C-alpha positions in Angstrom: -12.0 -12.5 8.4 -9.7 -9.5 8.2 -7.3 -8.8 11.0 -8.8 -5.5 12.2 -10.9 -4.4 15.1 -13.2 -1.4 15.7 -13.3 0.5 19.1 -14.7 3.8 20.3 -11.3 5.3 19.7 -11.1 4.1 16.0 -9.9 1.2 13.9 -6.9 -1.0 14.4 -5.6 -3.4 11.8 -2.7 -5.1 10.1 -2.3 -4.7 6.4 0.2 -5.4 3.5 1.2 -3.1 0.8 2.7 -3.9 -2.6 5.4 -1.4 -3.8 5.0 -2.4 -7.4 8.1 -0.9 -9.0 9.5 -1.2 -12.5 11.7 1.0 -14.6 11.9 3.8 -12.0 8.1 4.0 -11.6 5.7 2.8 -8.9 2.2 1.6 -9.7 -0.4 3.4 -7.5 -4.1 3.7 -7.1 -5.7 7.1 -7.2 -8.8 8.3 -5.2 -11.4 10.7 -6.6 -9.8 13.3 -4.3 -6.4 13.0 -6.2 -4.8 11.1 -3.4 -2.5 8.2 -4.3 -1.9 5.1 -2.4 -0.3 1.7 -2.7 -2.0 -1.6 -3.7 -2.8 -3.8 -0.7 -5.2 -4.4 2.1 -6.0 -6.1 5.3 -4.4 -9.4 6.3 -6.8 -12.2 7.1 -6.6 -13.9 10.5 -4.1 -16.8 10.1 -2.7 -15.6 6.8 1.0 -15.0 6.3 1.9 -11.5 5.1 3.4 -12.7 1.8 0.2 -14.8 1.1 -2.0 -11.7 1.8 0.1 -9.5 -0.4 -0.2 -11.9 -3.4 -4.0 -12.2 -2.8 -4.5 -8.5 -2.5 -2.5 -7.7 -5.7 -4.5 -10.4 -7.6 -7.8 -9.1 -6.3 -7.1 -5.4 -6.9 -5.0 -5.3 -10.2 -5.3 -8.9 -11.5 -1.6 -9.8 -11.7 0.9 -12.0 -10.1 4.1 -10.5 -8.6 7.5 -11.7 -7.6 8.2 -10.6 -4.0 11.7 -9.1 -3.8 11.9 -8.2 -0.1 10.2 -6.6 2.9 11.2 -3.0 2.8 9.3 -1.2 5.5 7.3 -1.9 8.7 5.1 1.0 9.5 3.0 2.1 12.4 0.5 4.3 10.4 -1.8 6.6 12.4 -4.2 8.7 10.4 -7.7 10.1 10.2 -10.0 9.4 7.2 -13.5 10.7 7.0 -13.6 11.6 10.7 -12.4 8.1 11.8 -9.1 7.5 13.5 -7.0 4.6 12.1 -4.0 2.8 13.6 -2.5 0.3 11.2 0.6 -1.9 11.4 1.7 -2.2 7.7 4.2 -4.5 5.9 5.4 -2.8 2.7 7.0 -5.2 0.2 9.0 -4.4 -2.9 7.6 -6.5 -5.7 8.1 -6.9 -9.4 5.0 -7.3 -11.6 5.0 -10.4 -13.8 2.6 -8.8 -16.3 1.0 -5.4 -17.0 -1.5 -4.6 -14.2 -5.0 -3.4 -14.7 -5.3 0.3 -14.7 -8.7 0.3 -12.9 -9.7 -1.5 -9.7 -12.9 -1.8 -7.7 -12.7 -0.7 -4.0 -15.5 0.0 -1.7 -18.0 -0.1 -4.5 -16.1 2.5 -6.5 -13.9 2.2 -9.5 -10.4 3.6 -8.9 -7.9 4.6 -11.6 -4.3 3.2 -11.2 -1.2 4.5 -12.9 2.5 4.4 -13.1 4.2 7.3 -11.3 7.9 8.1 -11.7 9.7 7.8 -8.3 11.3 11.2 -9.0 7.7 12.7 -9.2 6.5 11.5 -5.8 7.2 14.8 -4.1 4.6 16.5 -6.3 1.7 14.2 -5.5 -0.5 13.6 -2.4 0.8 10.1 -1.5 -0.4 8.1 1.5 1.4 7.2 3.6 3.5 10.3 3.0 6.8 8.8 4.3 7.0 6.9 1.1 7.9 10.0 -0.9 11.4 10.1 0.5 11.8 6.5 1.8 11.4 4.9 -1.6 14.2 7.1 -3.1 16.6 6.0 -0.3 15.5 2.4 0.0 18.4 0.1 -0.7 19.3 -1.7 2.5 17.7 -3.5 5.4 14.1 -3.3 6.5 13.3 0.1 7.9 10.8 0.9 10.6 8.7 4.1 10.4 6.0 5.8 12.5 3.8 7.8 10.2 1.3 10.3 11.5 -0.9 12.1 9.0 
């Protein structure tokens, strides 16, 4: 069972995100609306974040990764399709151990995935948006962000 709950005010959950970075590029999923987002998903009850991260990456893009470090903890508040979300997110820097699949299944739809140069992030619609700048400056301890989209 995923670690999320639904109320009249919206959805609350805990998720992990894989910042799959290699050669100055990050591997991102792309929605039909030209929105980009990281690989990842909800943590199961009783599951450690690193275990959830490896499971989600395997499920979504069919590769194993080496976890480098936890980079960001984010309180992400956003609205999607008229529903409010509040998510606590753990974003890990990871190194792919093979070439990821460039398509994934999500919500009954096929999504394209692609490598995007870190220097090109400002030009795309990336969710959560804080990553556009934070990834370029990330080289130290864990950072905490509150992201409101």
